[in-house]
C-alpha positions as CSV (number, residue, x, y, z in Angstrom):
1,M,42.3,7.1,20.1
2,D,44.1,5.4,22.5
3,L,41.5,2.8,24.5
4,A,43.5,2.7,27.6
5,G,41.9,4.2,30.2
6,K,39.0,5.2,28.3
7,H,35.1,4.1,29.0
8,V,33.4,2.4,26.2
9,V,30.0,1.8,26.0
10,V,28.8,-0.8,23.5
11,T,25.1,-1.2,22.6
12,G,24.2,-4.8,21.1
13,A,27.1,-6.1,23.5
14,S,25.7,-9.7,24.4
15,Q,26.6,-11.5,21.8
16,G,28.3,-11.0,18.0
17,I,30.1,-8.3,17.0
18,G,29.4,-6.4,19.9
19,L,30.4,-8.7,22.5
20,E,33.6,-9.0,20.3
21,V,34.2,-5.1,20.0
22,A,33.6,-5.1,23.9
23,R,36.4,-7.8,24.6
24,I,38.8,-6.5,22.5
25,A,38.2,-3.3,23.9
26,T,38.7,-4.5,27.2
27,E,42.0,-6.5,26.4
28,R,43.4,-3.0,24.9
29,G,42.7,-1.3,28.5
30,A,39.4,0.4,28.2
31,T,36.8,0.1,31.0
32,V,33.7,-1.3,29.0
33,S,30.1,-0.9,29.8
34,L,27.7,-3.4,27.9
35,V,24.0,-2.6,26.8
36,A,21.6,-5.3,25.4
37,R,17.9,-6.2,25.9
38,T,18.2,-9.2,28.3
39,E,20.1,-9.0,31.6
40,A,20.9,-13.1,31.7
41,T,22.7,-12.9,28.1
42,L,24.6,-9.8,29.2
43,A,25.8,-11.2,32.8
44,D,27.1,-14.3,30.7
45,A,28.6,-11.6,28.5
46,A,30.4,-9.8,31.2
47,T,31.8,-13.3,32.5
48,A,33.0,-14.1,29.1
49,I,34.9,-10.6,28.7
50,G,36.5,-11.8,32.3
51,S,36.8,-8.3,33.5
52,E,34.8,-5.9,35.9
53,A,32.8,-5.0,32.7
54,A,29.5,-3.1,33.8
55,W,26.4,-4.0,32.1
56,A,22.8,-2.6,32.1
57,A,20.0,-3.9,30.2
58,A,17.9,-1.4,27.9
59,D,16.1,-2.0,24.8
60,V,17.4,0.3,22.4
61,T,14.4,1.1,20.5
62,D,12.9,2.8,24.1
63,A,14.8,6.0,24.3
64,P,13.7,6.7,28.2
65,A,15.3,3.3,29.2
66,V,18.2,3.6,27.1
67,D,18.5,7.0,29.0
68,R,18.1,5.4,32.5
69,A,20.9,2.5,31.3
70,F,23.7,5.0,30.3
71,A,22.8,7.1,33.3
72,E,23.3,3.9,35.5
73,L,26.6,2.9,33.6
74,T,28.2,6.7,33.6
75,T,27.7,6.9,37.4
76,R,29.6,3.8,37.8
77,N,32.3,4.0,35.3
78,G,32.6,7.7,34.6
79,P,31.3,9.7,31.4
80,C,31.3,7.6,27.9
81,D,34.6,8.3,26.3
82,L,33.5,6.2,23.2
83,L,30.2,4.9,22.2
84,V,29.9,1.9,19.5
85,T,26.2,0.7,18.7
86,C,26.3,-2.6,17.3
87,A,22.5,-3.8,18.5
88,G,21.0,-5.0,15.3
89,V,19.1,-7.9,13.4
90,A,18.6,-8.0,9.6
91,H,15.1,-9.4,8.4
92,P,15.4,-10.3,4.5
93,G,12.5,-11.1,2.4
94,Y,10.6,-10.5,-0.6
95,F,9.7,-6.8,-0.5
96,E,6.1,-7.1,-1.5
97,D,5.7,-9.8,1.1
98,L,7.2,-7.9,4.1
99,D,4.5,-6.5,6.1
100,A,4.6,-3.0,6.9
101,S,5.6,-3.7,10.8
102,V,8.7,-5.1,9.4
103,F,9.7,-2.0,7.9
104,R,9.0,0.0,11.2
105,A,10.9,-2.4,13.6
106,Q,13.8,-2.6,11.4
107,M,14.0,1.0,11.5
108,D,13.2,1.4,15.0
109,L,16.1,-1.0,15.9
110,L,18.8,0.0,13.6
111,Y,18.2,3.6,13.2
112,F,16.4,4.9,16.2
113,G,18.2,2.2,18.4
114,T,21.5,4.1,17.1
115,L,20.1,7.6,17.4
116,N,18.9,7.0,21.0
117,A,22.3,6.0,22.1
118,V,23.8,9.0,20.7
119,R,21.2,11.3,22.3
120,A,22.2,9.6,25.5
121,V,26.0,10.4,25.5
122,L,26.3,13.5,23.0
123,P,25.9,16.4,25.4
124,A,28.3,15.3,27.8
125,M,30.8,14.8,25.1
126,L,29.9,18.2,23.7
127,E,30.3,19.6,27.1
128,R,34.1,18.2,27.3
129,G,34.9,18.7,23.9
130,S,36.1,15.0,23.2
131,G,34.6,11.8,22.8
132,G,34.2,9.2,20.1
133,L,30.7,8.0,18.3
134,V,30.9,5.0,16.2
135,G,27.9,3.5,14.4
136,V,27.7,0.0,12.9
137,A,26.1,0.0,9.7
138,S,26.4,-2.6,7.0
139,G,28.0,-3.3,3.6
140,A,23.9,-3.0,2.8
141,A,24.3,0.9,3.3
142,L,26.7,1.1,0.3
143,V,24.9,-0.5,-2.3
144,G,21.1,-1.9,-2.5
145,V,21.0,-5.4,-1.8
146,F,17.9,-7.9,-3.2
147,G,16.0,-9.2,-0.3
148,Y,16.8,-6.5,2.1
149,G,14.3,-3.8,1.4
150,A,13.5,-3.2,5.0
151,Y,16.9,-3.6,6.3
152,A,19.1,-1.6,4.3
153,P,17.1,1.5,4.1
154,A,17.7,1.4,7.8
155,K,21.5,1.1,7.5
156,F,21.6,3.7,4.9
157,A,20.2,5.9,7.8
158,V,22.8,5.1,10.3
159,R,25.2,6.0,7.6
160,G,23.7,9.3,6.8
161,L,23.1,9.9,10.6
162,M,26.9,9.2,11.2
163,E,28.0,11.1,8.3
164,T,25.8,14.3,9.7
165,L,27.0,13.8,13.1
166,R,30.8,14.2,11.6
167,A,29.9,17.1,9.8
168,E,28.2,19.1,12.6
169,Y,30.5,17.9,15.6
170,A,34.0,17.2,14.6
171,H,35.1,20.5,14.6
172,R,34.2,20.6,18.5
173,G,36.4,17.9,19.1
174,L,34.4,14.5,18.4
175,Y,35.4,11.7,16.2
176,V,32.6,10.3,14.4
177,G,33.2,6.8,12.6
178,C,30.8,4.4,10.6
179,A,31.7,0.7,10.1
180,F,30.4,-1.2,7.0
181,P,31.0,-5.0,8.1
182,G,29.9,-7.6,5.5
183,D,28.4,-11.1,6.1
184,T,29.5,-12.0,9.9
185,L,29.0,-15.3,11.5
186,T,26.6,-14.1,14.4
187,P,23.7,-16.0,15.9
188,G,21.6,-13.2,14.3
189,F,23.0,-14.1,10.8
190,E,22.1,-17.9,11.1
191,A,18.6,-16.7,11.8
192,E,18.8,-14.2,9.1
193,N,19.7,-17.1,6.6
194,L,16.5,-18.9,7.5
195,L,14.6,-16.1,5.9
196,K,17.0,-15.1,2.8
197,P,15.2,-15.5,-0.8
198,P,17.4,-17.8,-3.0
199,E,18.2,-14.8,-5.1
200,C,19.7,-13.3,-2.2
201,V,21.9,-16.4,-1.3
202,A,23.0,-16.7,-4.9
203,A,23.7,-12.9,-5.0
204,S,26.3,-13.6,-1.7
205,A,27.5,-17.1,-2.6
206,G,30.8,-16.0,-3.9
207,I,31.5,-14.0,-0.3
208,A,32.7,-16.0,2.5
209,P,31.3,-14.8,5.8
210,K,33.8,-13.5,8.4
211,D,34.1,-14.5,12.0
212,A,32.7,-11.9,14.6
213,S,36.4,-11.5,16.4
214,E,38.0,-10.7,12.8
215,V,35.4,-8.1,11.9
216,A,35.4,-6.6,15.8
217,T,39.1,-6.2,15.5
218,A,38.9,-4.4,12.1
219,I,36.3,-2.2,13.9
220,V,38.4,-1.4,16.7
221,N,41.6,-0.6,15.0
222,G,39.6,1.4,12.7
223,I,38.8,3.3,15.8
224,E,42.1,3.5,17.1
225,R,43.0,5.2,13.8
226,E,40.1,7.2,14.0
227,R,39.0,6.2,10.5
228,K,35.8,7.8,8.9
229,I,35.2,4.5,7.4
230,I,35.6,1.2,8.7
231,T,35.4,-1.7,7.0
232,A,36.7,-5.6,7.3
233,D,37.3,-6.7,3.9
234,R,38.6,-5.9,0.6
235,T,35.2,-6.0,-1.2
236,T,33.6,-3.7,1.1
237,A,36.5,-1.3,1.5
238,A,36.4,-1.3,-2.6
239,L,32.7,-0.4,-2.4
240,A,33.0,2.0,0.3
241,K,36.1,3.9,-1.2
242,G,35.8,3.4,-4.9
243,G,32.8,5.6,-5.6
244,A,30.2,5.1,-8.5
245,P,32.3,2.8,-10.5
246,M,32.9,0.2,-8.1
247,L,28.9,0.8,-7.1
248,A,28.2,-0.2,-10.8
249,I,30.4,-3.1,-11.0
250,A,28.7,-4.5,-7.8
251,E,25.4,-4.1,-9.0
252,R,25.9,-5.8,-12.4
253,Q,27.3,-8.8,-10.4
254,M,24.4,-9.0,-8.3
255,A,21.8,-8.5,-11.1
256,A,23.5,-11.0,-13.1
257,Q,23.2,-13.6,-10.0
258,V,19.8,-12.8,-9.3
259,R,18.6,-13.2,-13.1
260,K,20.2,-16.8,-13.2
261,V,18.2,-17.8,-10.0
262,S,14.8,-16.0,-11.0
263,T,15.2,-17.8,-14.6
264,R,15.8,-21.6,-12.8
265,R,12.7,-20.6,-10.8
């Protein structure tokens, strides 16, 4: 997929991975539209990109608002050629301590936020017989992670959605990919760290988080190569492509770290 001249719509585009994906896509010749909740941060993001980037404020959990925002952006920049869904934040914690509202909120934001955006652009893509849909899941959509009982299932749902869309629409001309970033240095990650149980901190202590621009570059490179599975580091790539043996190794390593912390506590 050559991004030059394409209309790329990015959700969660006011900061973090979404902002960097939008910036890099712009550098590669795309016309970019930004979607996020807050007008002020969207305006700042468009200024930071330094282009004629369009933006529209919408909460991705609100399907009618998403439809209105996408209609506004496609009226201005033409049909969406590529959608990248980056909106999301993690709420870690001990499973038994998390309120039911946290589980619902994570599913609403991560899964339904992705679904609402996809449904806004899919009919026009099918009518043209071309387009790209890329959902940003997580390394936590590959293996269960201690402390992410609300977040990981929602990201697994994103993964399942993209795999189903690929099965259903690849033969109709659509490219469908799913990205699995690991820990990434973003404002959301900083807030997430304040909520992590110590076992969770220990399990990820040996993995250095990556800069958002590095992760976004890997995502855009993967899109240009039309990869089904997009990763930004070797560990996640091994999990995504290594199957059951690699997942078993990751689970054993995580369990060992958890036991150490639990014993000390």
